[in-house]
N, C-alpha and C positions, 0 to 999 in steps of 0.2 A: 696645463693646470686645470684641475677639475673643481668646479664651484657648484655646490648644492644650494638652491634657493627654495625655501618653503613659504607657504602663505601665512594666514593669520594664526597667531599663537595667543591663546588666552586660557589661563587655568584659574578658576575661581577659588576663593578661600575654602570652600566646602570640599575641595580635593587636596587638602594637605596630607602629606605622608602616604600617598597612594602610588601604586605602580601602574601608571597610565600608559607608559610607552614600552612597547614590546622590543625584545632583543633584535628583531629583524630591522627595526627602525634605527636603533642605536648603532648597529653594525654598519648600516648604510652611511650614516654620518661620520662614523669613525674611520671609514675608508676613503673619505674625500679630503682634498687639499684645503678647502676653505668652505665654511658653512654659514649661511645667512637665513634668517627668518624675520617675519614681521611681528614685533612685540606690540600687541594691540591695546595694551592697557598700561597705565603708569604703575610703578612698583611702590605702593603706599597702602597703609591701612585705610579702612573705610571710615574716613573722618568727614562727616556730612558737611561741616562748615567750610571745607575746602572745595566742595563741588562747585563747578561753574554753572552759570545759567545757560541752559541749552534745551533743545527738544531731543527726546530719546534717552536711552539708558546711560547711566554713568558706570564705567568699568574701572575696576582697580583689582590688583592682585597682591597677595602677600609676597613681600620682596624675597625672603629667603626660600620660600617654596618655589617660586618661579625660577630663581637662580639655580636651584638644585636641578630642575628639569633642563635648563639651558646648558648647564655643565654636563649633564648626562648625554645630551645631544652633541656635545663638543662644538657649540656655537661660537663662532669667531666675531660675528657682527650682527647686530639687530637693526632693522630699519624702524624709525620712529615717526616718519611722516605718515600719519594716519589720522582718522577722525576721532579717535578716543584718547590720544596721548595727553591731551590737556583737560581731561574730564575732572581732574582734581587740581587744576590750576598750576601756577608756577611751582608751588611746593611739591606737587606730585611729579612734575618734570625734574626738578632738582633732586628729589629723592631717587628717581630712576637713574639719573646720571651717577649719583653717589654709589648705588649698589652695583651698577655695571662696571664702574671704574674699580671699585673694591675687588671685584671678581675677575678683572682683566678681560672684560667683554667690550668690544668696540661698538660704537653706534654711529648712525648717520641719519640725517633728515630732520633733526630738531635742534633747537638752540635757545639761548636766553634772549636772543633777538634775531631779526631776519638775516643779518650778516652771518651769524654763527650757523643758523639753520640751513643756509644755502651751501655750506661747504661740502665738498665731496670727499669721500674716503679713498685713499690710494693703497692698494695692496700689491705686494711684489713677490715674485718667485723667480730665481735664476735668470735675472735680466728682463723678465716680463713684468710690465707695470699695467695695472688695471684700475680704472676709476669707477667707483660705485656712486651713482647719484640717486637721490630719493626725493620724490615729489608726492604731494597729496592734494586731492581736490579740496576746494575752498569750503570747509564747513566750520566747525566750532574751534578747531585746534590751530588755526593758522598764525604763524609768527608775523610780527610787524617790525618796523624799524626799531622801536623801543619796547617790544612786547615779546615774551617767550612764546614758543610754539613750533609748528611744523613748517617745513619748506613748501610753499604753495605751488600748485600746478599753474604756471603762468607761461604762456607760449613764448613771450619775449625773454623773460629772465631765464627760463629753462634752456632756451636755445643758446643763450650766451654762456650758461654754465656748461653745456655740452661741448660747445666749441672751445672753451678754455680747457676743459678736461682732455679733449682730443689732442690739444697741442702739447700737453704734459705727459700723456700716457699712451701706451700702445693700443689699448682697448677701452671702450666706454660702455658701461652697463647701466641702464636706467631702470629703476624699480619704482613703479607708479601705483599709488593706492587710490583707486577710483573706479567708477562704473556704476551700473544700475543693479541694485541688489536682486538676486535670484533670476537675472537674465543671462542666459548662457551665451548670448551674442553681444559684442560691442555695438554701439550705435555707429552709423556711418560717419558721424563727425569725429568720434573717437579714433576710428581707423585712419581717417585723414590726418588727425592731430599726431598720432604716434608715428605714422609714416614720415611726417615732416621732421620729427626728432631724429629719425634715421638719416634723413637728408642733411641734418645739421652735424652728424658725426656719431650718433649712437650705433654701437655694434650689436647691441641686443636690448630688447625692452621686455620687462617682466611685469605683469600686473596682478594685483589682488584687491580685495575689498568686497566683492559681490557675493561671497559665501556660496559660490558655485564655480565649477571650472568651465572653461571656454575652449575655443579653438586656437589654432596657431597659423602663422604664415611666415614665409621668408620674403623680405622686401629688400631689394638691392643687396642681397647676400646676408642681411641681418635678420635673425629670428625675432619675431614678436609673439610672445605668449600672452594672450588676451585675458587669461584668468586662471589662477592656480587653485582657487577655492580655499576652504579652510584647511589648515594643517591640523591643529587641535584646538577646539573651542568648546569648553565645558558648560554650555547652556543648552537646555532642551529646545528643540525646534521641530515644527511640523513638516518642514521641507526635507525630503530625503537627500537633496543635494548638499545640505549642511554637513553631512557626515562623510562626504567623499571629496578628495582633493588630489592635487598633483604636487610633486616635488620635481623641479627641473634640474637636471644635471648638465651644466654648461661645460663644454670642452673648449678651452681657450688656448690657442696657439698664436704666437706673435705674428706669424706670416700667413695665417689662413683666416677665413671667416669663422666666426664662432659656430660650433655645432651643438646640438642638444639632444638629450634623451628625456622622456617623460616617465616618471615613476609614480603610479597611482598609490594613494594611501587611503585607508578607511578607518573611521572611528566606529566603535560598537555603540549602538544607540543608548543602551541603558547605563553602561559603565564609562563610556568615552575612551575606552582603551584603544590605542592607536597601533595599527599594524600596516605593513606593506601589503598591498593587495596582491592576491595570487590567482592563478588559473582563470576560471570564467569571470570572476569579479574584475580582475585586472583587464582582461580583453574587452569586457563590456564598457569599462570606462574609456579605454583607448579608442574603441569604435565610436563612442559618443564624441570624443575629441575630434576624430576624423570627420564626422558628419557636420560638426559645427564649423570646422575649418573650410569645408567645401562651400558652405554658405557665406562665410566671411570673405572668401576670395572671389566671390561672384557678386558684384555690386547690385545687380537686379534682385537677387535672392536676399541679400542683406537688407536692402530697402524694404522689401516685402516683410521680412521678419521684424524690422523696426516698426513698421506700420501696425503689425499685430500686437506688439508690446505696448505701443502707445494706446491702442484701443483697449487693451486690458487694464491699463492704468488711468484711463480717462476720468472715470467717476471719482476715483481717489484724489486726483489732483484738482479737479474742479471743486470738490468739497473743501480742499485745503485752502483755497482762496475765496471761499464763499463766506460772506459776513455772518451767516447763520451759525457757523461753528463757534462763535464767541458767546453764544448763550449756553450757560452751564446747566440749566434745568432740563433734564432728559425728557420730561413730559411735554414741556414747551417745544423742545426740538422735534419730538415725535409728531406733535400737532402741526407744526410748521411744514414738516415733510409730507404729511397727509394732504395738506391743502396746496402743496407745491410752492410754498412761500419761498423755499430756497432758490427755486428757479426764477422767481420774480426778482429776488435780491441780486442774483448773479445774472443780470440781463446782458444783452448783447453790448450795450454801451459800456458797462462795467468791465466785461471781458476784454473789450477793445482797449480800454484804459490800462488794464493790467498788462496786456500784451505790449503796449507802447512803452510802458515804464521798464519792462525787463528785456525787451529786444533791442531798443536803441541804446548804444553804448554810453552816450552822454547822460541819458536819464537813469540808466542802471547804476552808473557810477555814483550819482547823487543819492539815489534811493539807498544804496548800500551804506554810504557814508552817514546819512541821516539816521538810519535804523541802527547802525553800529556804534552810535555815540553812547558812552557810559552814563 
């Protein structure tokens, strides 16, 4: 069985009735046995009163416009465990379910409660049964016992889900939405985490969310694709990586390890028209994947790369926990920074306190529960 899995799919309302997807892409999906992509936004009109309280943009897309593109791509299943699926709350999720069901497109990874969200999807072909599991990192969209949302990335619950699926199905494929945006390499802890899922019974792990593609490795016979990048995402971005992605073609046989091929795709910067990459562009992307893979499979090189990324993000994250950011007046902020008042506020004692609250499991659990109260 051939299964195509693509990364993040988002088409904004400004791209209604447009020809965004080239024939080379539709031909690719029409020649596959089963097609999956990540639906990055709820299918709902831009109703401001439905927006949830969060940091970052709220994504939504016109239901019929998105469905038209999904049908053109012959999509069988969309993954909904991502950080934007609850941007318009329960109504946005229910609306998404309605339009997907109406158009006979399956979904996995979200539900009206945690029990529903954690269910895996089983697909079958000629005696072969495959479980598709979908997890998302814990941001604004996560389901709870009595709250709609996405299936959370949770090492204990996920390992149980994988083990249950492996008892019922011949193969288990985990699709994970997470990672550090614009970082072409997973962190060492992510590599450790995903390898553990293989040890629990996952036969393949596919990742997206970072808006850039990454490398791959084979662990205990199971492929791990650390980042597909965007599939099609119609928002302007200054990062060139935004416009390049991968589609992974999984070749699944009941009695063999899952094999894969990577198919580079490219969006045109001004029009967002999507095509299958060819010639030099194709080989440049595949060569980059190969270079990332060499680093990922070398722990020393990966640790070094992670240290570089941490250094790159250091100022941004220190500012995000600095009390100075809560002053709204830009002139006052500027004055504070000139006299280095920000460094006085975020002193060693305060940094130590923050570290203690988020590193210790007991304290972190309490902090999250206190801040998450409605």
